C-alpha positions in Angstrom: 95.5 136.2 65.9 95.6 136.4 69.7 97.4 139.3 71.4 100.2 138.6 73.9 99.2 139.8 77.3 102.0 141.7 79.1 102.8 142.1 82.8 105.7 142.5 85.1 105.9 138.9 86.5 104.3 135.7 85.5 103.7 133.1 88.2 103.1 129.6 87.1 100.9 127.7 89.5 98.3 128.9 92.0 99.2 126.6 94.9 100.4 127.9 98.3 103.8 128.9 97.0 102.5 130.7 93.8 99.8 132.6 95.7 102.2 133.6 98.5 104.6 134.9 95.8 101.8 136.8 94.0 100.5 138.4 97.2 104.0 139.4 98.3 104.7 141.0 94.9 101.3 142.7 94.7 102.1 144.3 98.1 105.3 145.7 96.6 103.4 147.2 93.7 104.5 144.6 91.1 102.0 143.6 88.4 101.5 139.8 88.2 99.6 137.2 86.3 99.1 133.8 88.0 98.6 131.0 85.5 96.9 127.9 86.9 96.1 124.7 84.9 93.4 123.5 87.3 89.8 124.8 87.7 90.7 125.7 91.3 93.4 127.3 93.4 95.4 125.4 96.1 97.5 122.9 94.2 98.1 120.0 96.4 95.8 121.5 99.0 92.5 119.9 97.9 89.6 120.2 100.3 86.3 118.5 99.4 83.0 119.0 101.3 80.0 116.7 101.5 76.8 117.5 103.5 76.9 114.0 105.0 80.4 114.4 106.4 80.8 116.3 109.7 84.2 117.8 108.7 86.0 118.9 105.6 87.5 116.0 103.6 91.1 116.6 102.9 92.4 114.9 99.8 95.8 116.6 99.8 97.5 118.5 102.6 95.8 117.9 106.0 98.2 118.6 108.9 99.9 121.7 110.3 103.4 120.3 111.0 105.4 121.7 113.9 105.3 125.4 114.6 104.5 126.2 111.0 104.8 130.0 111.5 103.6 130.9 107.9 100.5 128.9 108.3 99.7 129.9 111.8 100.1 133.6 110.9 97.4 133.1 108.3 95.2 131.2 110.8 95.4 134.2 113.1 94.9 136.9 110.4 92.0 135.0 108.7 90.3 134.1 111.9 90.6 130.4 111.3 90.5 127.7 114.0 93.4 125.3 114.4 93.6 122.5 117.0 96.4 120.2 118.1 96.1 116.5 117.3 96.5 114.5 120.5 99.6 112.3 120.5 97.7 109.1 121.2 99.5 106.7 118.9 99.1 102.9 118.6 100.9 100.2 116.8 99.4 97.1 115.2 101.5 94.0 115.8 100.1 90.7 114.7 96.6 90.7 116.1 97.4 93.1 118.9 97.1 96.8 119.2 99.5 98.3 121.7 100.3 101.9 122.8 103.1 103.5 120.9 104.7 105.1 123.9 107.6 107.5 123.5 107.2 107.6 119.7 109.4 110.6 119.1 112.1 109.5 121.5 112.2 106.0 119.9 112.4 107.6 116.4 115.3 109.8 117.5 117.1 106.7 118.8 117.6 105.9 115.1 117.3 109.2 113.2 119.7 110.9 115.6 122.5 108.6 114.6 122.7 109.7 111.0 125.5 112.0 109.8 124.5 115.3 108.1 128.0 115.7 106.7 128.8 112.1 105.7 131.1 111.7 102.7 130.1 110.0 100.5 126.4 110.3 101.1 124.4 107.0 101.2 120.8 105.9 101.3 118.7 105.5 104.4 118.6 101.8 103.6 122.4 101.5 103.7 122.4 103.4 107.0 119.8 101.0 108.5 121.9 98.0 107.2 124.6 99.0 109.8 122.0 98.2 112.5 122.4 101.5 114.4 121.7 100.9 118.1 122.2 97.1 117.8 119.7 94.4 118.8 118.2 96.6 121.5 116.8 99.0 118.9 115.6 96.6 116.3 111.9 97.7 116.7 112.9 101.3 116.7 114.7 100.7 113.4 111.5 99.3 112.0 109.6 102.3 113.3 112.1 104.7 111.6 111.8 102.8 108.3 108.0 103.0 108.4 108.3 106.7 109.2 110.6 107.5 106.3 108.6 105.4 103.9 105.2 106.9 104.9 105.8 110.4 106.3 108.5 111.2 103.7 106.8 109.1 101.0 110.3 107.9 100.3 112.0 104.8 99.0 114.6 103.9 101.7 116.9 102.7 99.0 117.0 106.1 97.3 116.5 108.9 100.0 119.6 110.7 101.2 121.0 110.0 104.7 122.5 113.5 104.7 119.2 115.2 104.0 117.4 113.1 106.6 120.1 113.9 109.2 119.6 117.6 108.6 115.9 117.7 108.9 114.2 114.3 108.5 112.7 114.4 112.0 112.1 117.0 114.8 115.2 115.9 116.7 113.7 116.3 120.2 112.2 119.8 119.5 108.8 119.6 121.2 107.4 122.5 119.2 108.2 120.7 115.9 106.7 117.4 117.1 103.3 119.0 117.3 100.7 118.2 114.7 97.6 120.2 114.2 94.7 120.5 111.8 92.4 123.3 110.5 88.8 122.7 111.5 87.6 125.1 108.8 89.4 123.2 106.0 92.9 123.7 104.6 91.5 125.4 101.5 91.0 128.5 103.6 94.8 129.1 103.5 95.2 129.5 99.7 91.8 131.3 99.8 93.3 133.9 102.2 96.5 134.1 100.2 94.6 134.8 97.0 92.5 137.7 98.3 94.8 140.4 97.1 95.9 138.9 93.7 92.5 137.2 93.1 91.9 139.3 89.9 95.2 138.1 88.5 94.6 134.4 88.9 93.7 132.7 85.6 92.3 129.2 86.1 92.1 126.5 83.4 95.2 128.1 81.8 97.6 125.3 81.0 101.2 126.4 80.5 102.8 124.5 77.6 106.1 126.2 76.9 108.3 128.9 78.4 110.9 130.7 76.3 113.2 133.1 78.0 116.3 135.3 77.8 117.7 137.7 80.4 114.9 140.0 81.6 112.3 138.6 79.2 109.9 135.7 79.4 107.3 134.5 76.9 104.8 131.8 78.1 102.6 129.9 75.7 99.4 128.5 77.3 96.0 127.0 76.4 94.5 130.5 76.8 97.0 132.4 74.6 100.4 133.9 75.3 101.9 136.0 78.1 105.0 138.1 78.3 106.9 139.5 81.3 110.3 140.6 82.6 110.5 137.5 84.8 108.7 134.4 85.9 108.3 132.4 89.1 107.8 128.7 88.5 106.0 126.9 91.3 105.4 123.7 89.4 105.7 120.4 91.4 108.9 118.4 90.9 107.0 115.7 89.0 105.9 118.3 86.4 109.3 119.9 86.1 110.8 116.5 85.4 108.1 115.5 82.9 109.4 114.8 79.4 108.0 116.3 76.2 104.8 114.6 75.3 104.0 113.6 78.9 100.7 114.9 80.3 101.3 118.2 82.1 104.8 118.7 80.7 106.2 122.2 80.4 108.9 122.9 77.8 111.6 125.4 79.0 113.9 126.9 76.3 116.7 127.4 76.5 117.3 124.5 79.0 119.0 125.4 82.3 121.9 123.1 83.0 122.1 123.8 86.8 118.3 123.5 87.0 118.4 120.1 85.4 121.3 119.0 87.5 119.3 119.8 90.6 116.2 118.0 89.3 118.3 114.9 88.7 119.0 114.8 92.5 115.4 114.9 93.7 112.3 112.9 93.1 108.6 112.8 94.0 107.3 110.2 96.4 104.1 108.4 95.8 101.2 108.6 98.3 97.7 107.1 98.3 95.3 108.4 100.9 91.7 107.5 101.3 89.0 109.1 103.5 86.3 106.8 104.7 83.0 108.0 106.3 81.2 105.4 108.5 77.8 105.4 110.2 79.5 105.2 113.6 82.9 105.5 115.3 83.3 101.7 115.7 86.9 102.1 116.9 86.0 104.3 119.9 85.7 101.5 122.4 88.0 100.6 125.3 91.7 101.4 124.8 91.3 103.0 121.4 88.7 105.5 122.5 91.1 108.5 122.2 93.3 107.1 119.4 94.8 109.5 116.9 97.2 107.3 114.9 97.4 103.5 114.4 100.3 102.2 112.4 101.9 98.9 111.5 103.4 97.0 108.6 100.2 96.1 106.8 100.8 95.1 103.1 98.2 97.6 101.8 97.6 100.4 104.3 100.2 100.8 107.0 98.9 104.0 108.7 95.4 105.0 109.8 94.3 108.1 111.7 91.1 109.6 113.1 90.0 113.2 113.0 90.9 113.6 116.7 90.3 115.7 118.6 87.0 115.8 116.7 84.6 113.0 117.4 83.7 112.2 113.9 83.0 108.8 112.2 85.7 109.3 109.7 89.1 107.5 109.2 92.0 108.3 106.9 93.9 105.5 105.3 97.5 106.4 104.3 100.2 104.5 102.3 103.4 106.1 101.2 106.4 104.8 99.2 106.1 101.5 97.5 102.7 100.6 99.0 101.3 104.0 98.0 102.6 103.4 94.5 101.0 100.0 94.3 97.6 101.3 95.5 97.8 104.2 93.0 97.7 101.7 90.2 94.3 100.3 91.3 90.9 101.7 90.5 89.1 103.8 93.2 86.8 100.9 94.0 89.7 98.5 94.4 91.5 100.9 96.7 88.3 101.2 98.7 88.1 97.4 99.1 91.8 97.2 100.1 91.2 99.9 102.7 88.2 98.1 104.2 90.2 94.8 104.3 93.1 96.7 106.0 90.9 98.4 108.5 89.4 94.9 109.4 92.9 93.7 110.1 94.0 96.8 112.0 90.9 97.2 114.2 89.9 93.6 114.6 86.4 94.1 113.1 84.9 91.7 110.6 85.3 93.0 107.0 81.7 92.5 106.2 80.6 94.6 109.1 82.9 97.4 108.1 81.6 97.3 104.6 78.0 97.6 105.9 79.0 100.6 108.1 80.7 102.5 105.2 78.7 105.5 104.0 81.2 106.8 101.4 84.8 107.0 100.4 87.0 109.7 98.7 90.4 109.5 97.2 92.5 111.5 94.6 95.2 109.9 92.5 98.0 112.4 92.7 100.2 110.1 90.6 97.9 110.3 87.6 97.1 114.0 88.2 99.0 115.6 85.3 99.5 118.9 87.2 101.2 117.2 90.2 102.5 113.9 89.0 103.1 112.7 92.5 102.7 113.8 96.1 105.8 115.7 97.4 109.5 115.6 97.0 112.5 114.1 98.7 116.3 114.3 97.9 118.1 111.3 96.4 121.5 110.2 97.5 123.9 113.1 96.9 121.0 115.5 96.6 120.9 117.1 100.1 121.5 120.5 98.5 119.2 120.1 95.5 116.6 122.4 97.1 119.2 125.1 97.6 120.3 124.7 94.0 116.7 125.0 92.7 116.2 128.2 94.8 118.9 130.1 93.1 117.7 132.8 90.6 118.5 132.1 87.0 120.0 135.3 85.5 117.5 137.5 87.3 114.7 136.1 85.1 113.5 132.6 86.2 112.9 131.8 89.8 111.8 128.4 91.2 109.6 128.0 94.3 107.6 125.2 96.0 108.1 122.8 98.8 111.0 121.1 97.0 113.1 124.2 97.3 113.2 124.3 101.1 115.3 122.1 103.3 114.2 118.6 104.3 112.7 119.8 107.6 110.1 121.8 105.7 109.8 120.0 102.4 106.4 118.5 101.7 104.7 121.0 104.0 102.3 123.9 103.3 104.4 126.3 105.4 107.5 125.3 103.5 105.7 126.1 100.2 104.5 129.5 101.5 108.0 130.4 102.7 109.5 129.4 99.3 107.0 131.6 97.4 107.8 134.6 99.6 111.6 133.9 99.2 111.3 133.9 95.4 109.2 137.1 95.5 111.8 138.9 97.6 114.6 137.8 95.3 112.7 139.0 92.3 111.6 142.3 93.9 115.2 143.1 94.6 116.1 142.5 91.0 113.3 144.7 89.8 114.0 147.4 92.4 110.5 147.1 93.8 109.6 148.2 97.3 110.8 146.2 100.3 
């Protein structure tokens, strides 16, 4: 018979939020056990390296969005190198590629017209149906729809107008419009967070069930059972919403009514991303020589980006929302072929030539990954306060963290996940009477 292992706090998940919570509690002298189902840390940060590729291959989080103080503090402390991505955006229209001038201003023409306190709430699609800005801003409305469907990985028919109005775009803040990347690879961020609690991280430990009562938690896993005074759950929304019998599902007993109400008001958006390594930078000719992003309304892959400011023969293909979901249903080889066909359309290069230039291709199906069950979250109509609801402690015993528990401006980001983990750790430490 296995012995139940005891500690002060159990943290479920070794992604950015779980590791941030563990580090924060360790610094306060609290004993923790971090239970991670995968054979690696990082969660939806998933960096792959290949000796043929001149840069790390990011299959999960890639960008540093806006000021991102939590991430940039780690960059400084860990001695990492971050660079800004140049804002050289292009649009693909028909057979033409034209500069996407004033991208953020055009986006704000539409996003700035939403109402953060609207009653009743409505979907972004319903908002667009009112034709905000009239005929003059028809193209800007199309730009905004593509932004919501791809950047937020959201279905315009389901995402909340109120939530988007609060934080769905940078709203003219130049600092929040910045986009950066870590040249060393994003996995260095969870690597740095895990340095202090590294001996408490248990990989390949799949949590199956959580039973709790005030000030007592019992967790059943594939590696035995654990007991503690409290637990921080940093499971992705898709896993929290999984039903008994679903891959990756975690049973929580007794059920938490407010927790389930909040979960009914949020969902996970689908994303398919593919990283392609070519023999040469075929796009770096003429007008596209300094391109960072190229987007359009392609039926398969609407957004492409380079590794700018690096000069590397690598492209990232990105599809969010309905197109991302459709691609996720295909085999990796079929996704690769769709990506090559889309690149041929976007860049005006024969498909056969692109196929001959391709060295390799990488992708990860987050939809089918049982420990994520999707990319990242967004609030449904009426759910603009769902993250706030999830962030409330449950009788001083269960705490929920993760990117879904922060406001829309920071959801889906690494810095939002880190902030949520530290918030949960602070809440719990106060309850335990641990050091500040």
